[in-house]
N, CA, C and O atoms as a GROMACS GRO file, in nm:
protein
  568
    1UNK      N    1 -22.603 -18.129   3.587
    1UNK     CA    2 -22.555 -17.950   3.619
    1UNK      C    3 -22.420 -17.988   3.604
    1UNK      O    4 -22.352 -17.946   3.509
    2UNK      N    5 -22.355 -18.100   3.731
    2UNK     CA    6 -22.197 -18.083   3.730
    2UNK      C    7 -22.162 -18.110   3.633
    2UNK      O    8 -22.077 -18.033   3.590
    3UNK      N    9 -22.192 -18.205   3.557
    3UNK     CA   10 -22.110 -18.255   3.433
    3UNK      C   11 -22.108 -18.138   3.330
    3UNK      O   12 -22.010 -18.126   3.258
    4UNK      N   13 -22.206 -18.060   3.320
    4UNK     CA   14 -22.200 -17.918   3.231
    4UNK      C   15 -22.058 -17.831   3.279
    4UNK      O   16 -21.972 -17.772   3.214
    5UNK      N   17 -22.075 -17.851   3.403
    5UNK     CA   18 -22.015 -17.739   3.460
    5UNK      C   19 -21.841 -17.827   3.439
    5UNK      O   20 -21.756 -17.742   3.410
    6UNK      N   21 -21.811 -17.899   3.444
    6UNK     CA   22 -21.644 -18.003   3.422
    6UNK      C   23 -21.665 -17.951   3.297
    6UNK      O   24 -21.596 -17.854   3.264
    7UNK      N   25 -21.766 -18.005   3.201
    7UNK     CA   26 -21.732 -17.961   3.078
    7UNK      C   27 -21.674 -17.816   3.052
    7UNK      O   28 -21.560 -17.786   3.014
    8UNK      N   29 -21.778 -17.740   3.080
    8UNK     CA   30 -21.753 -17.611   3.013
    8UNK      C   31 -21.619 -17.581   3.106
    8UNK      O   32 -21.558 -17.531   3.012
    9UNK      N   33 -21.548 -17.574   3.188
    9UNK     CA   34 -21.430 -17.563   3.270
    9UNK      C   35 -21.343 -17.628   3.193
    9UNK      O   36 -21.252 -17.546   3.200
   10UNK      N   37 -21.297 -17.719   3.119
   10UNK     CA   38 -21.247 -17.821   3.065
   10UNK      C   39 -21.229 -17.739   2.922
   10UNK      O   40 -21.116 -17.739   2.875
   11UNK      N   41 -21.327 -17.673   2.854
   11UNK     CA   42 -21.316 -17.632   2.723
   11UNK      C   43 -21.270 -17.482   2.781
   11UNK      O   44 -21.164 -17.439   2.737
   12UNK      N   45 -21.318 -17.428   2.843
   12UNK     CA   46 -21.267 -17.318   2.828
   12UNK      C   47 -21.111 -17.303   2.852
   12UNK      O   48 -21.041 -17.225   2.788
   13UNK      N   49 -21.063 -17.388   2.955
   13UNK     CA   50 -20.916 -17.408   2.983
   13UNK      C   51 -20.894 -17.443   2.853
   13UNK      O   52 -20.873 -17.338   2.792
   14UNK      N   53 -20.890 -17.518   2.794
   14UNK     CA   54 -20.851 -17.553   2.664
   14UNK      C   55 -20.847 -17.447   2.542
   14UNK      O   56 -20.746 -17.412   2.481
   15UNK      N   57 -20.978 -17.404   2.522
   15UNK     CA   58 -20.969 -17.258   2.453
   15UNK      C   59 -20.894 -17.140   2.490
   15UNK      O   60 -20.870 -17.051   2.409
   16UNK      N   61 -20.863 -17.138   2.585
   16UNK     CA   62 -20.743 -17.018   2.650
   16UNK      C   63 -20.608 -17.042   2.584
   16UNK      O   64 -20.529 -16.951   2.560
   17UNK      N   65 -20.589 -17.154   2.558
   17UNK     CA   66 -20.437 -17.210   2.565
   17UNK      C   67 -20.403 -17.120   2.358
   17UNK      O   68 -20.481 -17.094   2.266
   18UNK      N   69 -20.258 -17.104   2.376
   18UNK     CA   70 -20.202 -17.060   2.244
   18UNK      C   71 -20.230 -17.163   2.140
   18UNK      O   72 -20.282 -17.125   2.035
   19UNK      N   73 -20.202 -17.286   2.157
   19UNK     CA   74 -20.264 -17.382   2.076
   19UNK      C   75 -20.360 -17.383   1.973
   19UNK      O   76 -20.361 -17.408   1.852
   20UNK      N   77 -20.488 -17.328   2.113
   20UNK     CA   78 -20.620 -17.283   2.020
   20UNK      C   79 -20.621 -17.180   1.931
   20UNK      O   80 -20.667 -17.166   1.818
   21UNK      N   81 -20.575 -17.128   1.989
   21UNK     CA   82 -20.572 -17.006   1.875
   21UNK      C   83 -20.507 -17.024   1.726
   21UNK      O   84 -20.547 -16.976   1.620
   22UNK      N   85 -20.419 -17.089   1.749
   22UNK     CA   86 -20.310 -17.130   1.629
   22UNK      C   87 -20.445 -17.244   1.540
   22UNK      O   88 -20.482 -17.240   1.423
   23UNK      N   89 -20.487 -17.330   1.646
   23UNK     CA   90 -20.547 -17.429   1.588
   23UNK      C   91 -20.698 -17.344   1.484
   23UNK      O   92 -20.742 -17.377   1.374
   24UNK      N   93 -20.732 -17.252   1.557
   24UNK     CA   94 -20.862 -17.178   1.533
   24UNK      C   95 -20.801 -17.096   1.382
   24UNK      O   96 -20.872 -17.073   1.284
   25UNK      N   97 -20.693 -17.069   1.394
   25UNK     CA   98 -20.633 -16.955   1.272
   25UNK      C   99 -20.607 -17.073   1.182
   25UNK      O  100 -20.603 -17.036   1.065
   26UNK      N  101 -20.592 -17.178   1.196
   26UNK     CA  102 -20.567 -17.257   1.054
   26UNK      C  103 -20.671 -17.286   1.002
   26UNK      O  104 -20.670 -17.290   0.879
   27UNK      N  105 -20.821 -17.321   1.086
   27UNK     CA  106 -20.918 -17.354   1.033
   27UNK      C  107 -20.976 -17.257   0.981
   27UNK      O  108 -21.028 -17.281   0.872
   28UNK      N  109 -20.988 -17.149   1.023
   28UNK     CA  110 -21.052 -17.001   0.903
   28UNK      C  111 -20.973 -17.003   0.781
   28UNK      O  112 -21.012 -16.964   0.671
   29UNK      N  113 -20.846 -17.057   0.811
   29UNK     CA  114 -20.754 -17.027   0.643
   29UNK      C  115 -20.772 -17.104   0.587
   29UNK      O  116 -20.748 -17.087   0.467
   30UNK      N  117 -20.834 -17.271   0.639
   30UNK     CA  118 -20.934 -17.367   0.557
   30UNK      C  119 -20.999 -17.323   0.476
   30UNK      O  120 -20.982 -17.320   0.354
   31UNK      N  121 -21.118 -17.267   0.568
   31UNK     CA  122 -21.246 -17.220   0.549
   31UNK      C  123 -21.215 -17.139   0.432
   31UNK      O  124 -21.260 -17.170   0.322
   32UNK      N  125 -21.137 -17.031   0.448
   32UNK     CA  126 -21.103 -16.943   0.280
   32UNK      C  127 -21.032 -17.048   0.193
   32UNK      O  128 -21.106 -17.036   0.095
   33UNK      N  129 -20.963 -17.121   0.165
   33UNK     CA  130 -20.904 -17.204   0.077
   33UNK      C  131 -21.016 -17.276   0.031
   33UNK      O  132 -21.038 -17.282  -0.090
   34UNK      N  133 -21.096 -17.336   0.121
   34UNK     CA  134 -21.177 -17.419   0.063
   34UNK      C  135 -21.280 -17.330  -0.013
   34UNK      O  136 -21.366 -17.390  -0.077
   35UNK      N  137 -21.282 -17.212  -0.014
   35UNK     CA  138 -21.406 -17.205  -0.106
   35UNK      C  139 -21.344 -17.124  -0.297
   35UNK      O  140 -21.409 -17.087  -0.395
   36UNK      N  141 -21.202 -17.131  -0.267
   36UNK     CA  142 -21.163 -17.134  -0.420
   36UNK      C  143 -21.202 -17.234  -0.490
   36UNK      O  144 -21.286 -17.199  -0.573
   37UNK      N  145 -21.170 -17.374  -0.495
   37UNK     CA  146 -21.246 -17.466  -0.572
   37UNK      C  147 -21.378 -17.424  -0.641
   37UNK      O  148 -21.417 -17.412  -0.757
   38UNK      N  149 -21.438 -17.405  -0.491
   38UNK     CA  150 -21.655 -17.407  -0.477
   38UNK      C  151 -21.645 -17.231  -0.521
   38UNK      O  152 -21.738 -17.152  -0.512
   39UNK      N  153 -21.554 -17.210  -0.552
   39UNK     CA  154 -21.571 -17.056  -0.639
   39UNK      C  155 -21.688 -16.941  -0.557
   39UNK      O  156 -21.769 -16.863  -0.607
   40UNK      N  157 -21.648 -16.976  -0.393
   40UNK     CA  158 -21.734 -16.912  -0.319
   40UNK      C  159 -21.856 -16.876  -0.336
   40UNK      O  160 -21.899 -16.760  -0.331
   41UNK      N  161 -21.935 -17.005  -0.364
   41UNK     CA  162 -22.060 -17.015  -0.420
   41UNK      C  163 -22.140 -16.955  -0.322
   41UNK      O  164 -22.083 -16.866  -0.259
   42UNK      N  165 -22.282 -16.983  -0.285
   42UNK     CA  166 -22.390 -16.973  -0.232
   42UNK      C  167 -22.382 -17.118  -0.091
   42UNK      O  168 -22.396 -17.101   0.030
   43UNK      N  169 -22.358 -17.232  -0.156
   43UNK     CA  170 -22.343 -17.312  -0.095
   43UNK      C  171 -22.271 -17.291   0.043
   43UNK      O  172 -22.317 -17.298   0.157
   44UNK      N  173 -22.090 -17.250  -0.021
   44UNK     CA  174 -22.015 -17.236   0.055
   44UNK      C  175 -22.011 -17.128   0.166
   44UNK      O  176 -21.947 -17.128   0.270
   45UNK      N  177 -22.069 -17.064   0.131
   45UNK     CA  178 -22.101 -16.956   0.207
   45UNK      C  179 -22.211 -16.992   0.360
   45UNK      O  180 -22.198 -16.972   0.481
   46UNK      N  181 -22.292 -17.039   0.293
   46UNK     CA  182 -22.426 -17.047   0.393
   46UNK      C  183 -22.337 -17.172   0.489
   46UNK      O  184 -22.369 -17.172   0.608
   47UNK      N  185 -22.243 -17.263   0.454
   47UNK     CA  186 -22.205 -17.388   0.534
   47UNK      C  187 -22.118 -17.315   0.636
   47UNK      O  188 -22.131 -17.329   0.758
   48UNK      N  189 -22.022 -17.228   0.572
   48UNK     CA  190 -21.906 -17.152   0.706
   48UNK      C  191 -22.013 -17.089   0.759
   48UNK      O  192 -22.000 -17.108   0.880
   49UNK      N  193 -22.101 -17.031   0.744
   49UNK     CA  194 -22.163 -16.919   0.831
   49UNK      C  195 -22.267 -16.995   0.935
   49UNK      O  196 -22.278 -16.985   1.057
   50UNK      N  197 -22.334 -17.069   0.844
   50UNK     CA  198 -22.385 -17.164   0.949
   50UNK      C  199 -22.292 -17.242   1.118
   50UNK      O  200 -22.347 -17.262   1.227
   51UNK      N  201 -22.137 -17.271   1.080
   51UNK     CA  202 -22.055 -17.328   1.141
   51UNK      C  203 -22.028 -17.247   1.227
   51UNK      O  204 -22.026 -17.277   1.347
   52UNK      N  205 -22.007 -17.147   1.188
   52UNK     CA  206 -21.944 -17.015   1.270
   52UNK      C  207 -22.036 -16.973   1.349
   52UNK      O  208 -22.006 -16.962   1.468
   53UNK      N  209 -22.179 -16.937   1.301
   53UNK     CA  210 -22.285 -16.887   1.427
   53UNK      C  211 -22.306 -17.002   1.526
   53UNK      O  212 -22.331 -16.991   1.646
   54UNK      N  213 -22.289 -17.128   1.450
   54UNK     CA  214 -22.345 -17.252   1.561
   54UNK      C  215 -22.198 -17.281   1.718
   54UNK      O  216 -22.215 -17.315   1.835
   55UNK      N  217 -22.065 -17.244   1.636
   55UNK     CA  218 -21.986 -17.274   1.718
   55UNK      C  219 -21.938 -17.136   1.808
   55UNK      O  220 -21.858 -17.128   1.901
   56UNK      N  221 -22.023 -17.027   1.739
   56UNK     CA  222 -22.033 -16.929   1.863
   56UNK      C  223 -22.106 -16.903   1.944
   56UNK      O  224 -22.074 -16.852   2.051
   57UNK      N  225 -22.239 -16.940   1.905
   57UNK     CA  226 -22.355 -16.974   2.027
   57UNK      C  227 -22.322 -17.070   2.125
   57UNK      O  228 -22.360 -17.045   2.239
   58UNK      N  229 -22.247 -17.199   2.099
   58UNK     CA  230 -22.217 -17.290   2.200
   58UNK      C  231 -22.060 -17.211   2.305
   58UNK      O  232 -22.044 -17.210   2.427
   59UNK      N  233 -21.984 -17.165   2.215
   59UNK     CA  234 -21.929 -17.132   2.280
   59UNK      C  235 -21.964 -16.960   2.401
   59UNK      O  236 -21.924 -16.923   2.511
   60UNK      N  237 -22.028 -16.923   2.330
   60UNK     CA  238 -22.110 -16.837   2.463
   60UNK      C  239 -22.145 -16.846   2.608
   60UNK      O  240 -22.138 -16.772   2.706
   61UNK      N  241 -22.201 -17.018   2.570
   61UNK     CA  242 -22.301 -17.075   2.664
   61UNK      C  243 -22.152 -17.094   2.768
   61UNK      O  244 -22.152 -17.035   2.876
   62UNK      N  245 -22.056 -17.160   2.738
   62UNK     CA  246 -21.965 -17.194   2.775
   62UNK      C  247 -21.881 -17.067   2.858
   62UNK      O  248 -21.869 -17.074   2.980
   63UNK      N  249 -21.829 -16.962   2.787
   63UNK     CA  250 -21.789 -16.876   2.839
   63UNK      C  251 -21.874 -16.784   2.939
   63UNK      O  252 -21.814 -16.701   3.008
   64UNK      N  253 -22.024 -16.798   2.948
   64UNK     CA  254 -22.135 -16.733   3.047
   64UNK      C  255 -22.100 -16.801   3.184
   64UNK      O  256 -22.090 -16.738   3.290
   65UNK      N  257 -22.080 -16.950   3.170
   65UNK     CA  258 -22.048 -17.056   3.266
   65UNK      C  259 -21.922 -17.022   3.335
   65UNK      O  260 -21.919 -16.974   3.449
   66UNK      N  261 -21.838 -17.044   3.276
   66UNK     CA  262 -21.731 -16.940   3.349
   66UNK      C  263 -21.711 -16.858   3.368
   66UNK      O  264 -21.636 -16.843   3.465
   67UNK      N  265 -21.753 -16.752   3.305
   67UNK     CA  266 -21.766 -16.625   3.376
   67UNK      C  267 -21.819 -16.598   3.517
   67UNK      O  268 -21.778 -16.523   3.605
   68UNK      N  269 -21.936 -16.693   3.512
   68UNK     CA  270 -21.993 -16.698   3.662
   68UNK      C  271 -21.955 -16.730   3.736
   68UNK      O  272 -21.965 -16.670   3.843
   69UNK      N  273 -21.882 -16.857   3.720
   69UNK     CA  274 -21.783 -16.906   3.802
   69UNK      C  275 -21.720 -16.833   3.883
   69UNK      O  276 -21.743 -16.814   4.002
   70UNK      N  277 -21.624 -16.782   3.804
   70UNK     CA  278 -21.512 -16.679   3.855
   70UNK      C  279 -21.605 -16.574   3.924
   70UNK      O  280 -21.550 -16.549   4.031
   71UNK      N  281 -21.718 -16.500   3.914
   71UNK     CA  282 -21.779 -16.392   3.925
   71UNK      C  283 -21.826 -16.437   4.099
   71UNK      O  284 -21.822 -16.350   4.186
   72UNK      N  285 -21.862 -16.555   4.125
   72UNK     CA  286 -21.922 -16.594   4.190
   72UNK      C  287 -21.812 -16.608   4.304
   72UNK      O  288 -21.833 -16.565   4.418
   73UNK      N  289 -21.669 -16.682   4.260
   73UNK     CA  290 -21.544 -16.733   4.350
   73UNK      C  291 -21.524 -16.574   4.373
   73UNK      O  292 -21.527 -16.566   4.496
   74UNK      N  293 -21.514 -16.509   4.348
   74UNK     CA  294 -21.439 -16.329   4.334
   74UNK      C  295 -21.501 -16.271   4.449
   74UNK      O  296 -21.443 -16.194   4.526
   75UNK      N  297 -21.666 -16.324   4.462
   75UNK     CA  298 -21.775 -16.229   4.532
   75UNK      C  299 -21.747 -16.315   4.649
   75UNK      O  300 -21.770 -16.252   4.753
   76UNK      N  301 -21.704 -16.437   4.671
   76UNK     CA  302 -21.712 -16.526   4.823
   76UNK      C  303 -21.556 -16.461   4.871
   76UNK      O  304 -21.540 -16.399   4.976
   77UNK      N  305 -21.441 -16.491   4.766
   77UNK     CA  306 -21.350 -16.405   4.843
   77UNK      C  307 -21.374 -16.264   4.857
   77UNK      O  308 -21.274 -16.216   4.910
   78UNK      N  309 -21.454 -16.180   4.835
   78UNK     CA  310 -21.437 -16.041   4.866
   78UNK      C  311 -21.515 -16.078   5.034
   78UNK      O  312 -21.463 -16.033   5.136
   79UNK      N  313 -21.598 -16.134   5.036
   79UNK     CA  314 -21.671 -16.171   5.136
   79UNK      C  315 -21.623 -16.177   5.233
   79UNK      O  316 -21.633 -16.105   5.332
   80UNK      N  317 -21.542 -16.297   5.209
   80UNK     CA  318 -21.403 -16.325   5.337
   80UNK      C  319 -21.355 -16.247   5.395
   80UNK      O  320 -21.348 -16.253   5.518
   81UNK      N  321 -21.295 -16.126   5.311
   81UNK     CA  322 -21.224 -16.031   5.331
   81UNK      C  323 -21.288 -15.958   5.456
   81UNK      O  324 -21.247 -15.936   5.570
   82UNK      N  325 -21.415 -15.927   5.382
   82UNK     CA  326 -21.492 -15.848   5.426
   82UNK      C  327 -21.508 -15.896   5.612
   82UNK      O  328 -21.491 -15.837   5.720
   83UNK      N  329 -21.545 -16.027   5.570
   83UNK     CA  330 -21.575 -16.062   5.723
   83UNK      C  331 -21.438 -16.068   5.821
   83UNK      O  332 -21.447 -16.000   5.923
   84UNK      N  333 -21.352 -16.119   5.806
   84UNK     CA  334 -21.248 -16.114   5.870
   84UNK      C  335 -21.158 -15.981   5.877
   84UNK      O  336 -21.056 -15.991   5.946
   85UNK      N  337 -21.178 -15.885   5.830
   85UNK     CA  338 -21.133 -15.772   5.851
   85UNK      C  339 -21.165 -15.670   5.965
   85UNK      O  340 -21.269 -15.615   5.930
   86UNK      N  341 -21.132 -15.627   6.063
   86UNK     CA  342 -21.154 -15.557   6.178
   86UNK      C  343 -21.243 -15.435   6.112
   86UNK      O  344 -21.227 -15.424   5.990
   87UNK      N  345 -21.317 -15.359   6.161
   87UNK     CA  346 -21.363 -15.256   6.121
   87UNK      C  347 -21.452 -15.258   5.996
   87UNK      O  348 -21.502 -15.151   5.962
   88UNK      N  349 -21.478 -15.371   5.921
   88UNK     CA  350 -21.538 -15.364   5.800
   88UNK      C  351 -21.672 -15.386   5.848
   88UNK      O  352 -21.694 -15.431   5.961
   89UNK      N  353 -21.783 -15.349   5.742
   89UNK     CA  354 -21.918 -15.308   5.722
   89UNK      C  355 -21.922 -15.475   5.718
   89UNK      O  356 -21.828 -15.514   5.650
   90UNK      N  357 -21.992 -15.575   5.764
   90UNK     CA  358 -22.032 -15.715   5.744
   90UNK      C  359 -22.130 -15.699   5.611
   90UNK      O  360 -22.120 -15.756   5.502
   91UNK      N  361 -22.232 -15.599   5.659
   91UNK     CA  362 -22.346 -15.588   5.556
   91UNK      C  363 -22.315 -15.550   5.440
   91UNK      O  364 -22.410 -15.500   5.379
   92UNK      N  365 -22.214 -15.555   5.382
   92UNK     CA  366 -22.128 -15.532   5.275
   92UNK      C  367 -22.165 -15.628   5.205
   92UNK      O  368 -22.221 -15.596   5.100
   93UNK      N  369 -22.149 -15.766   5.231
   93UNK     CA  370 -22.159 -15.884   5.200
   93UNK      C  371 -22.247 -15.938   5.122
   93UNK      O  372 -22.224 -16.048   5.072
   94UNK      N  373 -22.400 -15.850   5.089
   94UNK     CA  374 -22.486 -15.874   5.015
   94UNK      C  375 -22.506 -15.757   4.952
   94UNK      O  376 -22.614 -15.699   4.949
   95UNK      N  377 -22.409 -15.721   4.901
   95UNK     CA  378 -22.475 -15.556   4.846
   95UNK      C  379 -22.499 -15.594   4.704
   95UNK      O  380 -22.574 -15.508   4.658
   96UNK      N  381 -22.467 -15.693   4.599
   96UNK     CA  382 -22.512 -15.707   4.492
   96UNK      C  383 -22.659 -15.766   4.466
   96UNK      O  384 -22.708 -15.804   4.359
   97UNK      N  385 -22.714 -15.763   4.592
   97UNK     CA  386 -22.842 -15.773   4.595
   97UNK      C  387 -22.943 -15.670   4.616
   97UNK      O  388 -23.051 -15.675   4.676
   98UNK      N  389 -22.880 -15.566   4.548
   98UNK     CA  390 -22.931 -15.438   4.613
   98UNK      C  391 -23.005 -15.351   4.466
   98UNK      O  392 -22.986 -15.376   4.347
   99UNK      N  393 -23.060 -15.284   4.505
   99UNK     CA  394 -23.122 -15.212   4.356
   99UNK      C  395 -23.029 -15.119   4.298
   99UNK      O  396 -22.934 -15.080   4.367
  100UNK      N  397 -23.041 -15.084   4.199
  100UNK     CA  398 -22.935 -14.970   4.100
  100UNK      C  399 -22.922 -14.849   4.148
  100UNK      O  400 -22.823 -14.776   4.138
  101UNK      N  401 -23.067 -14.818   4.224
  101UNK     CA  402 -23.084 -14.696   4.304
  101UNK      C  403 -22.986 -14.673   4.425
  101UNK      O  404 -22.925 -14.567   4.441
  102UNK      N  405 -22.978 -14.774   4.504
  102UNK     CA  406 -22.954 -14.800   4.633
  102UNK      C  407 -22.798 -14.788   4.584
  102UNK      O  408 -22.717 -14.704   4.624
  103UNK      N  409 -22.767 -14.922   4.461
  103UNK     CA  410 -22.604 -14.914   4.471
  103UNK      C  411 -22.549 -14.757   4.420
  103UNK      O  412 -22.432 -14.727   4.443
  104UNK      N  413 -22.614 -14.689   4.369
  104UNK     CA  414 -22.572 -14.567   4.288
  104UNK      C  415 -22.565 -14.459   4.425
  104UNK      O  416 -22.519 -14.345   4.430
  105UNK      N  417 -22.628 -14.540   4.529
  105UNK     CA  418 -22.638 -14.422   4.665
  105UNK      C  419 -22.523 -14.445   4.740
  105UNK      O  420 -22.450 -14.356   4.784
  106UNK      N  421 -22.505 -14.578   4.755
  106UNK     CA  422 -22.347 -14.580   4.839
  106UNK      C  423 -22.238 -14.538   4.754
  106UNK      O  424 -22.142 -14.473   4.794
  107UNK      N  425 -22.263 -14.592   4.595
  107UNK     CA  426 -22.148 -14.542   4.539
  107UNK      C  427 -22.122 -14.385   4.567
  107UNK      O  428 -22.005 -14.352   4.586
  108UNK      N  429 -22.207 -14.302   4.572
  108UNK     CA  430 -22.225 -14.156   4.534
  108UNK      C  431 -22.190 -14.122   4.741
  108UNK      O  432 -22.135 -14.016   4.775
  109UNK      N  433 -22.225 -14.212   4.831
  109UNK     CA  434 -22.146 -14.236   4.929
  109UNK      C  435 -21.992 -14.223   4.995
  109UNK      O  436 -21.956 -14.157   5.092
  110UNK      N  437 -21.902 -14.323   4.893
  110UNK     CA  438 -21.831 -14.337   4.881
  110UNK      C  439 -21.714 -14.269   4.866
  110UNK      O  440 -21.604 -14.251   4.918
  111UNK      N  441 -21.822 -14.224   4.725
  111UNK     CA  442 -21.737 -14.096   4.679
  111UNK      C  443 -21.715 -13.966   4.715
  111UNK      O  444 -21.632 -13.902   4.651
  112UNK      N  445 -21.804 -13.889   4.852
  112UNK     CA  446 -21.809 -13.813   4.924
  112UNK      C  447 -21.689 -13.900   5.020
  112UNK      O  448 -21.580 -13.844   5.024
  113UNK      N  449 -21.699 -14.000   5.078
  113UNK     CA  450 -21.569 -14.009   5.188
  113UNK      C  451 -21.425 -14.024   5.131
  113UNK      O  452 -21.316 -14.004   5.185
  114UNK      N  453 -21.458 -14.063   5.009
  114UNK     CA  454 -21.312 -14.032   4.918
  114UNK      C  455 -21.270 -13.895   4.934
  114UNK      O  456 -21.181 -13.856   5.009
  115UNK      N  457 -21.334 -13.834   4.866
  115UNK     CA  458 -21.307 -13.683   4.836
  115UNK      C  459 -21.277 -13.591   5.020
  115UNK      O  460 -21.226 -13.479   5.022
  116UNK      N  461 -21.313 -13.656   5.138
  116UNK     CA  462 -21.305 -13.578   5.260
  116UNK      C  463 -21.214 -13.660   5.335
  116UNK      O  464 -21.171 -13.640   5.449
  117UNK      N  465 -21.186 -13.771   5.246
  117UNK     CA  466 -21.048 -13.800   5.312
  117UNK      C  467 -20.935 -13.757   5.230
  117UNK      O  468 -20.827 -13.745   5.287
  118UNK      N  469 -20.945 -13.725   5.082
  118UNK     CA  470 -20.848 -13.614   5.042
  118UNK      C  471 -20.817 -13.484   5.125
  118UNK      O  472 -20.716 -13.417   5.140
  119UNK      N  473 -20.906 -13.480   5.158
  119UNK     CA  474 -20.928 -13.309   5.229
  119UNK      C  475 -20.844 -13.344   5.362
  119UNK      O  476 -20.752 -13.267   5.388
  120UNK      N  477 -20.866 -13.442   5.442
  120UNK     CA  478 -20.791 -13.485   5.548
  120UNK      C  479 -20.668 -13.523   5.549
  120UNK      O  480 -20.596 -13.499   5.645
  121UNK      N  481 -20.629 -13.583   5.447
  121UNK     CA  482 -20.467 -13.631   5.388
  121UNK      C  483 -20.439 -13.511   5.400
  121UNK      O  484 -20.406 -13.479   5.514
  122UNK      N  485 -20.443 -13.380   5.276
  122UNK     CA  486 -20.375 -13.245   5.285
  122UNK      C  487 -20.371 -13.206   5.431
  122UNK      O  488 -20.263 -13.149   5.448
  123UNK      N  489 -20.435 -13.210   5.538
  123UNK     CA  490 -20.444 -13.146   5.675
  123UNK      C  491 -20.390 -13.242   5.750
  123UNK      O  492 -20.438 -13.239   5.863
  124UNK      N  493 -20.314 -13.321   5.737
  124UNK     CA  494 -20.220 -13.412   5.767
  124UNK      C  495 -20.303 -13.525   5.839
  124UNK      O  496 -20.216 -13.580   5.907
  125UNK      N  497 -20.407 -13.584   5.861
  125UNK     CA  498 -20.497 -13.631   5.902
  125UNK      C  499 -20.473 -13.765   5.855
  125UNK      O  500 -20.440 -13.776   5.736
  126UNK      N  501 -20.486 -13.911   5.956
  126UNK     CA  502 -20.514 -14.024   5.876
  126UNK      C  503 -20.657 -14.058   5.817
  126UNK      O  504 -20.769 -14.012   5.838
  127UNK      N  505 -20.600 -14.176   5.722
  127UNK     CA  506 -20.737 -14.176   5.604
  127UNK      C  507 -20.764 -14.345   5.620
  127UNK      O  508 -20.780 -14.418   5.522
  128UNK      N  509 -20.766 -14.394   5.772
  128UNK     CA  510 -20.828 -14.504   5.816
  128UNK      C  511 -20.971 -14.507   5.890
  128UNK      O  512 -21.035 -14.609   5.915
  129UNK      N  513 -21.001 -14.393   5.914
  129UNK     CA  514 -21.128 -14.426   6.000
  129UNK      C  515 -21.228 -14.506   5.880
  129UNK      O  516 -21.225 -14.524   5.758
  130UNK      N  517 -21.323 -14.541   6.002
  130UNK     CA  518 -21.448 -14.622   5.861
  130UNK      C  519 -21.575 -14.553   5.942
  130UNK      O  520 -21.596 -14.528   6.061
  131UNK      N  521 -21.640 -14.539   5.837
  131UNK     CA  522 -21.781 -14.468   5.872
  131UNK      C  523 -21.908 -14.551   5.795
  131UNK      O  524 -21.906 -14.591   5.679
  132UNK      N  525 -21.999 -14.562   5.876
  132UNK     CA  526 -22.098 -14.616   5.855
  132UNK      C  527 -22.164 -14.572   5.735
  132UNK      O  528 -22.166 -14.451   5.719
  133UNK      N  529 -22.218 -14.645   5.648
  133UNK     CA  530 -22.278 -14.618   5.472
  133UNK      C  531 -22.411 -14.607   5.466
  133UNK      O  532 -22.474 -14.593   5.362
  134UNK      N  533 -22.471 -14.615   5.606
  134UNK     CA  534 -22.625 -14.669   5.590
  134UNK      C  535 -22.666 -14.722   5.514
  134UNK      O  536 -22.720 -14.657   5.424
  135UNK      N  537 -22.665 -14.881   5.505
  135UNK     CA  538 -22.725 -14.959   5.374
  135UNK      C  539 -22.841 -14.936   5.421
  135UNK      O  540 -22.855 -14.892   5.535
  136UNK      N  541 -22.984 -14.975   5.308
  136UNK     CA  542 -23.080 -14.979   5.319
  136UNK      C  543 -23.155 -15.050   5.438
  136UNK      O  544 -23.082 -15.138   5.485
  137UNK      N  545 -23.276 -15.042   5.503
  137UNK     CA  546 -23.306 -15.161   5.593
  137UNK      C  547 -23.334 -15.283   5.524
  137UNK      O  548 -23.296 -15.380   5.590
  138UNK      N  549 -23.391 -15.314   5.407
  138UNK     CA  550 -23.398 -15.424   5.308
  138UNK      C  551 -23.259 -15.514   5.328
  138UNK      O  552 -23.259 -15.637   5.315
  139UNK      N  553 -23.179 -15.462   5.352
  139UNK     CA  554 -23.023 -15.564   5.312
  139UNK      C  555 -22.963 -15.552   5.431
  139UNK      O  556 -22.847 -15.592   5.441
  140UNK      N  557 -23.026 -15.496   5.543
  140UNK     CA  558 -22.934 -15.516   5.722
  140UNK      C  559 -23.052 -15.642   5.724
  140UNK      O  560 -23.011 -15.756   5.747
  141UNK      N  561 -23.189 -15.622   5.703
  141UNK     CA  562 -23.220 -15.791   5.751
  141UNK      C  563 -23.235 -15.876   5.743
  141UNK      O  564 -23.293 -15.962   5.809
  142UNK      N  565 -23.150 -15.871   5.601
  142UNK     CA  566 -23.169 -16.025   5.556
  142UNK      C  567 -23.027 -16.124   5.608
  142UNK      O  568 -23.023 -16.244   5.583
   0.00000   0.00000   0.00000
């Protein structure tokens, strides 16, 4: 598994380089030009379509692996910020495990808090207070 992650990381890094785009552009150009002597026959279409599909499917796995690694890294960084910030609610560190309904409920509470803060700011009050958002008991027990 570590080998796949290392290879996926290397491929995604290389694929993001400008040279990779230039190479891909010329490969597509060669594919198109190779159809001229073959008169764009059925076999040519089959080969081009098959190669494009295989490359797309393989790159899908590489991109998904890279995206998952970045998502986990960002989540860990956010968890560390929450953990290290005085007044932050540490229970927010597991929030991604909640159901969609719970996330929607919390999002609405944050929306209401933002509206209240806008009203407070208009009245000259500070916007640095922290209120409890009341996470579901299932999350508080983990």
